[in-house]
N, C-alpha and C positions, 0 to 999 in steps of 0.2 A: 410429550416429545422426548426423543432419545438421541444420544450421540449428536448433540446440537452444535452447529457452527453459526456464529454471528459474523456476518460479512458486511462491511461498509463499502460504499461505492459499488454495489452489487448489480446495478442495472446495465452495465456495459463493460467491455474490456476484460482485464484480468479478473476483476471481481465476479463478473458473470461466469467466466470460465471456471473459477474456483467453486462457484455454486453448483455447476454441473458435475464437477469432479467429486464433490462431497456427496451429492445426491446419488451418484452411482455406487457409493459405499453403503447406501440405505440410511444415510444420516439425515436428520431433520435440520431445518434451516431457519434462521432469523435474518432477513435481508433488509438492509438499510440503504436508502438512497433518496434523492429528491423527486425523481420521476415516478409518479403513481402509476401511470399507464404502462411504463416499461416493467416495473416491478410486478404488477398484477399479471401481465403477460407471461413473465418468467415464472411466477408462482404457479400459474395454470399448467404450463409446460412441464415443470418439474414434478408436480403432484400427479399429473396424468401419466407421465412416462416412467416415473421411478417409484411411485407409491409412497412418497415421503410427505411429511407435514411441513408447510412453509408459512411462516409468519412474516408479514411485511410491515415495516415501520417507515413511513414517509417523513423524512426529516432532512433539513438542510444543516449539515454539520458545521457550516461556517458561522452559525449563530452561537452566541456565547453559552446558552443554557442547553443546547441541543443534545450534547452527550449525556447529561443528567436525565433529560427527558427520555432518551432511548433506554437508559438503565431502568428508570422508573416503570416504563411500559413492560419491559421484560420481567421485572420483579413482580408486577401485578399479576402476571400469568403464571408465576412460580416456575418458570422454565429455567433449567440449569444449563449454563453455557459451558460446553466442554472445550470448544475452540473459539478463540477470539481472533478474528482476522481483520486487522486495521488496514484496509486497502485504499480507502478514499483519499484522493489528493489531486491537485492540479498544479500546473506551472504557468509561466508567462514570460514572454520574450520582450527584450528592450532594455535600454539603459535605465538603471534604477531611478535616477532623478527625473526621468521623463515619463515613467509609468504612473498610472493612477494609483494613489496610495490606497484607496479603498480595495482595489484588486489584490495588492500585495498583502494587505492586512487580512483579507479573507483567506488568502493562501496560507498565511501563518496560522490563522485560526483552525483551518482544516488539517493542514499537513502536520502541525505540531500540537496545538491545544486540544483538539478533539481526540486525536490519537492518544495523547497522554492521559486525558480525563477518562476515556473509556477503559484504558488499561488500569488506571487507579481504582475505578469503580468495580470492575469485574475480577481483578486479581486477588483481592483478599479472600474471596470465597474459594477460589482455586487452591490457594495456599492452605486454607482451613481443611479442605477435603483431600489435600495432597495429590491433586491430579488436575490436568488441564494443559492446554497448549496455546501459545500466542504466536501469531504470524504478523509481523509488521512489514509493510511493503515500503521499502526505501528506494534506492536507485544507485547505479554505479556513479551517478553524479556526486554521491556522498564522499567519493575519494579525493575530490579536488574543488577549489573555488571555481565559480562559473560566471565569468563576465558575460553580460547580456542575459543572464538568468540568475542574478546574484542571490535573490531571495529564495528561489526554488532550490538551488544547490545547497544553500545554507540550511534550509528546512530538512533536506534529506540527510545531511551530515548529522543533524540533531537526531533523526530517527535511528540511524545506524549506531551512534554512540549510546543513546538511551537504551536501545534494545540489548546491546552487548553488555552494558552495565547491569541491567535487570537480570539477564541470564546468569551472571556471576553471583548476584545477590541471592538467587534462587538455587544455587548449586547443591544445597543440602535438602532440596525438595524434589518431588516428581513433576514439578511444573517447569516447562521449558519455554524459552523465548527465541524465536528464529527470525532473523533479519533477511528479507528477500531483496536483492539488488539487481533489478532488471537493467539491461542495456536498452537500446532503441527498440521499442516494441510497437507493432502496428495496432494502435488503439486510437480512440478519439483524442487522447492527450496531445498527440502531435499537432492536430488541427487547432485545438483550443488554445494551445500555447504558442502557435505560430512556428513551431520547430519543423513542420513538414517541408518548409522551404529552405532548410539548411542542409549542409553536407552530412551533418550528424545523423540524419534520418534517411540517408540515401539507401541504406540497407537495414531492414528491420526484421525482427522475428515475430512469430505469431503470439498473440496473447495466450493461446491455449498451451503452447510449449512452456512459456514462463510460469503459468499457473501450475502445470504439472510438476515442474522443478520445485516451485515453492511449497506446494502441498506435500510432496514427498519429503522434502527437507524438514518441514514442520513435524511430520509423523516420526521422523528419525531423530528429532530433537537437535538438529544441527544449529550451530551458532549463526553462520552466514551462508547464504546461497546466492551465488552470482549466476545470472542466467541471460542468455541472448546476446553474447558478445561475438563479433566477428574476429577472425584471427588478428587483424591489424589492431582492433580495439583491445584485445587481450594483451598484445605486446605493449601498447601504450600504458595500460594499467600497471604492468610489471615495471615499466620505466619511470613511473611517477616519483618514487622515492629518490631517484638518481637525477632527476631533471631539475635544473635551476628554476626557482619559482616564477621568475619573470618570463622565462622561456615557456613554461607550462601555461601560464596565464594567456600569453599571446596565442599559443596553439589552440586553447579552448575557445578563445574569442573568435578566432578565424573560422573554426568549425561551426560556430553558432551565428555567423553573419548571414543575413538573407542573401541568397544568390540572385 
């Protein structure tokens, strides 16, 4: 396999679109997700339409050892990962003290632990050969606290700061780390998190446009890529540093209340 991208959460949404974008460059793929049927269908489509090689790893990354198991499977095939794309993640709506702890723990395991572990496992080889790119999918949620999505917003803040710190640690190498921060995007995320019933998701952008922005930014070695914001959302982001925190918290809570 050549010019290989490993993409987590590849069976739908932004991850799936990233797989198509990479395949169009004639790059091979390692796709990771829970859904065997969706991954196998995607594999068949990519291989038949773009002539690339696709390896599927069926794995639930919310499980504690899953990241290491993914790494071990890749190592056994002696495939070199050129692009690591940590896309898998999910959210959840509701007051923290009322939400099932198991769901929030799984969210932390996927959004933070799996992403961090995969980066730690694949990064040393990239540094050793002095080449490679990492794209971590965060969110514009990482700019602020998120009442009614407290854990999700906090996990994405972690991804943003972790990614930015790594990028600076690697400043004297040819390895880059890009942090993708999408706004409200038309994916399964909105339905699974319950956010499709809030004003925050009244206007969304396509997963393909976000994936294009992220992939281009990764190739260019950009530090941060913000994608998919409406003009009003862009204005809000610019005003965050100047908005009193209690006012900001109230605004975010109101945007996330079920209509």
